[in-house]
N, C-alpha and C positions, 0 to 999 in steps of 0.2 A: 406381494413384492418382498424378496428376502432381505436379509440383513447386509448382503454384498451384492452389488450389481455392477457387471462389466460394462464399460462404456466404449468398447471397440479398440482397434488398433490404431494408437496415436503416436507411436514412436517414429523416428525419422528412418533409421535403418533396421531397428530391431523388431518392429512389428509388434511391440509390447502391448498387452491388453491392460489398461488401467482400471483398477477396481475401486468403486465407491463404497465405503463402509457407511451403512445406514444405521448401525448400532449406537452411534454417537453423533451429536451435532458437529457441524463443521463451522468454524468461524467465518470462511468465505461465503457459505451458504446462508448463515444467519444474517451476515451483512447485506447479501442480495435481498433477503426477505424484507429487511428493514428499509431497503431503498425501493421496495415495491416490485422487486423481481419475481420471476416464476421458477427459478433454477434452485429449488429448495425442496426439503421434505418435512414430513410432519414432525419428525425429531428436532429439526431446526426451528420450525415454527413454535413448538412447545417451549424450547429453551428461550426463544425470544420473548414469549409471553412472560415467563418468569423474569427475565431481564428487565422488561418494561416495568414490572410490578416494583423492582428494586430501584430502577432509575428510569422514571417516566420519560425523560428526554431523550432516550436512546434512539428513537427513530428520527427525531430533529437532527441529533448529532450526526447520524450517518449521512442525511441529505446535505447537511452543511459542510461536512468533510468532503463529500463528493464535489461540491461546487468549488471548494478551495482547490482541489486537485485540478480542475478544469482551468480555473483562473491562473494558477501557478504555471501551468504548462503553456497556456496562451501568452502569459506575460514573458516567460523565458524565450519562446519562439519569436514573438513580435517585437519586444522591446530589447532583448539581450542578443538576439541573432543565434540561439542555440537550435541545432538541427539534429542533434542525437540525444536520446533519452533511454535510461536504464531504469526500468520500473521494478523494484524489488517487491515481492509479494503482491502482484498485481491484482489478484482477486478475479472474480468472475466479470466477464465483459458487461459493461454498463454504458450505453451510448450517451454522450460522446465518449469514445475511449481516447487514451493518450495519443495514439498514432492518428486518429481523426483530427483531434484539436491541432496537433503540431502540423499535420499536412495540409490543413486549411490555410495556414499562414504560408507554408511552402511545401509543395508536394513531394520534395525530395528528402524530407525529414525522415530519419531512421529511428526505430524504437525496437528495443529488445525487452520483452516481458519475462520476468523470472518468477516461478512459483513451483510448488511441489504438490498441490491439491489436485487429484485426478480429474475432477469435473472442471477445474479451471483450465487445465491443460487441453481437455478434450474440446471445450468451447473455444478456447483460444486458438487452437489449430484449425478449427473449421473457420473461425473469423478471419484468419490470415490468408485465406484464398482470395480476400479482397486485393492484396498487394503483397505477395510473398518476397518481392525484391527488396523492400524496405523495412519490413516488419517480421519479427520472429519471436517465438516462444521457447524458452529455455527451462528445461525441467531440472530445478536445483533448489535445495534449501538455502535461503538467503544467508545463512551463517557460513556456508562453505564458500568463502570469498576466494580461495585459490582456484577452486573448481570453476567458478563463474568467470573469472578473469582469464582462465586458460581456455575457455570455450572459444570456438571459431566465431560465434555470434558476437560476443563482447571484443575479441580481438579486432573484429571488423570495425566496430565502433571506435577503437583506439588507434586506427591505422595511420593517422597522419597528424595526431596531436591537436585535433580540433575540440572545442569544449564540449563536455557531456554533462547532462543534468541527470544526477542519480536520485531517484524518487523512493522515499520510505514513508509512504502516506498511510497512516493507520495500520501499521504493521509491527512497530518496535515493541508494542505491549505484549505481542505474542512471544517475545523472547525472554526467558527468565534471566534473573541477574547473574546466575552461575555461568551463563554464556556471554555475559559481558556486552550488552548492545552498545555501550559508549565506545569500547574498543572497536566494535564493528564498524561504527561510523568513521572513526579515526583511520582504520585500515582502508576503507573504500575511498575516503578522501585522499589519502597518500598515493593512491593508484591512478587517480584521474588527473588530466592534463591541468596545468594551471589555467585559471579563468573558467574552470567548470563550477557547477553549482550543485547543492544538495537540497532537497525539499524534504522536510520532516513534519509529520504530525503524529501525536501519540495521545491515547486516552489518559487524562489527568485529573487529579482532584487533590485539594489540600485538606479534605475531610478523611481523617485517618480511618475511621469507622467504615465509611463507604468504600475506600479504596480495599480494605481488607475483605469486606463482605463480597464485592464484585470479583475480586481476584480469586477468591476461595470458590465461588460459584463456577466461574469459567474454567478453573483448573479441574474441578470435579467433573463437569459435564464433557470436557474434552479429553479426559484421561490424562490430566497433566500436560497436554500439548498447548501450553499457553504460558504467558510470562506474569506481567503485573501491571495494574493501574499505578502510575507513578505520580509523584508530587511535582508541582510546577519547577521547583528548583532542580529536580532530578532530570526533567526535560531540558532545562536550560543548559545542562552540562553537555548535551549532544553538540552544542553549538560553539564550545569552547575552541578558540583557534580559527574560527570561521568568521567571515564578514557578513552581517545580516544586510539584506538588500532593502529592507523597509523597516524602519523603527530601530530601537536600541535593544529590544528583547522579543522573544516569541509572544504570540497572542492567541486568544480564542480565535480559531482560524476564520470564522466569518467576518472577523474584523481585519483580516489581512487583505489590503487592496480591494474592497468590496466594489462591485460594479456600480451600485448606487447606495444611497443612504436607506433605502428600503429593502436592501437584500435580506434574505431570510436570517433569522436569528433563533437561538434555541429559546423555548418558552420557559424552561427551568435550567438551572446550572449546577445540579448536583455533581455532575462531571462534564468535561468538555473535551473536545479535540483541541490540543494546544500545540502551535508549531510555528514555523516560519521558512523562508527560503534564505539560503546563505550562499556566499560565493567563496570559492577557494582561491587564495591569492597565488 
């Protein structure tokens, strides 16, 4: 298998052929491997092996974070009446997906997935054959907010001012400081209707040495296509001006409205997924 693999024509009108670069690990494919998926390559598995040596809880962390995503979507759909979801940096499909969770509550729920990873796009568009009328995949970098909100897919979500849940689950650590992920969250929040929600989780640690070690490793293996593990206080800044729907500050995500007291927890906590769900007034 060569270093670049075509994955077919996945564009809407252009018939573009998306190319997978196998010379470097992909964050989305590494996450898939940690979740027990099969949409990954040896380069991704080797990178995960090294990551697990530095942070042994990384697999637990991925599973706990995925469970948080499912709980948050279910809560917003069932308890808050949200029927529209905008999932930034959606990653590879891992059942249950956002649209499956939301549509279990109400089949008319609409979801737009945003990602720019070729394998994510290829799988996402195949998956959407299930229900193309309510679910779509948009090829875009999550930092290109103008492009995302100018798209037909997102304009449809915004068509009549109903609340939207914008999801940024385990993705903001992929954005470097010079691209200002805090400003990104403020920008998106300002464009959403009143009564909308934002769901955020981010890799975090208050251990300066660990943050630096993992950040350097991820930057090296991805060709600097990554951001930074951040401190708890830095993650708290995402929620400035927003109203948390549970508690007074973000938490390690397994502790956000757990299904039971026996819900999975990380076995070690050298780093965590730290986040919350917030409402836009």
